C-alpha positions in Angstrom: 49.8 -28.2 -37.3 49.6 -31.1 -35.1 46.5 -32.5 -33.5 47.8 -31.5 -30.1 48.0 -27.9 -31.0 44.4 -28.0 -32.4 43.2 -29.5 -29.2 45.1 -27.0 -27.1 43.7 -24.0 -29.0 40.2 -25.4 -29.0 40.3 -25.9 -25.2 41.6 -22.4 -24.8 38.8 -20.9 -27.1 36.2 -23.0 -25.2 37.6 -21.8 -21.8 37.5 -18.2 -22.9 33.9 -18.6 -24.2 32.8 -20.4 -21.0 34.5 -17.7 -18.8 32.7 -14.9 -20.8 29.3 -16.5 -20.6 29.7 -17.4 -16.9 30.8 -13.8 -16.1 27.8 -12.5 -17.9 25.4 -14.8 -16.0 27.0 -13.7 -12.6 26.7 -10.0 -13.6 23.1 -10.3 -14.6 22.3 -12.2 -11.3 23.9 -9.5 -9.3 22.0 -6.7 -11.2 18.7 -8.5 -10.5 19.6 -8.9 -6.9 20.4 -5.2 -6.6 17.2 -4.2 -8.4 15.2 -6.5 -6.1 16.9 -5.0 -3.0 16.3 -1.5 -4.3 12.6 -2.2 -4.9 12.2 -3.6 -1.4 13.8 -0.6 0.1 11.5 1.8 -1.8 8.5 -0.4 -0.9 9.5 -0.2 2.8 9.8 3.7 2.6 6.4 3.8 0.9 4.9 1.7 3.7 6.4 3.9 6.4 5.1 7.0 4.6 1.6 5.5 4.4 1.7 4.6 8.1 2.7 8.1 9.1 0.1 9.7 6.8 -2.6 7.4 8.4 -1.3 8.4 11.8 -1.6 12.0 11.0 -5.0 11.8 9.4 -6.6 9.5 12.0 -5.0 10.0 15.4 -5.8 7.2 17.8 -8.3 8.1 20.6 -5.8 7.2 23.3 -3.3 9.7 22.0 -6.0 12.4 21.8 -6.9 11.9 25.5 -3.3 11.9 26.7 -2.5 15.2 28.5 1.0 16.2 29.3 1.1 16.9 33.0 4.8 17.9 33.2 4.9 21.7 33.1 8.6 21.7 31.9 7.6 19.7 28.8 7.3 21.8 25.6 4.1 20.1 24.7 2.4 21.1 28.0 -1.0 22.7 27.6 -2.4 24.3 30.8 -5.9 24.5 29.4 -6.0 20.8 28.5 -4.5 19.9 31.9 -7.1 21.9 33.8 -10.0 20.3 31.8 -8.6 16.9 32.5 -8.3 17.6 36.2 -11.9 19.1 36.3 -13.3 16.0 34.7 -11.5 13.7 37.1 -12.5 15.7 40.2 -16.0 17.2 39.8 
């Protein structure tokens, strides 16, 4: 075997080793990025759920005083509307 063939085969072996190790580092970085993105998405869903729960448990006073005055609205409540009108016009 000549020295040229030894150098060629050594370069080929080193290239294959480098390619394998580089591909592993890229794959692990992509997995870590995917895991981070998934965690952030879950955290965002948890925060939205907490906000909705807090909104259900502690309704704001402004929304409690809002009375729907449109009779065609499905949330229209005649009793609440009449109480509001009677408070405004004694």
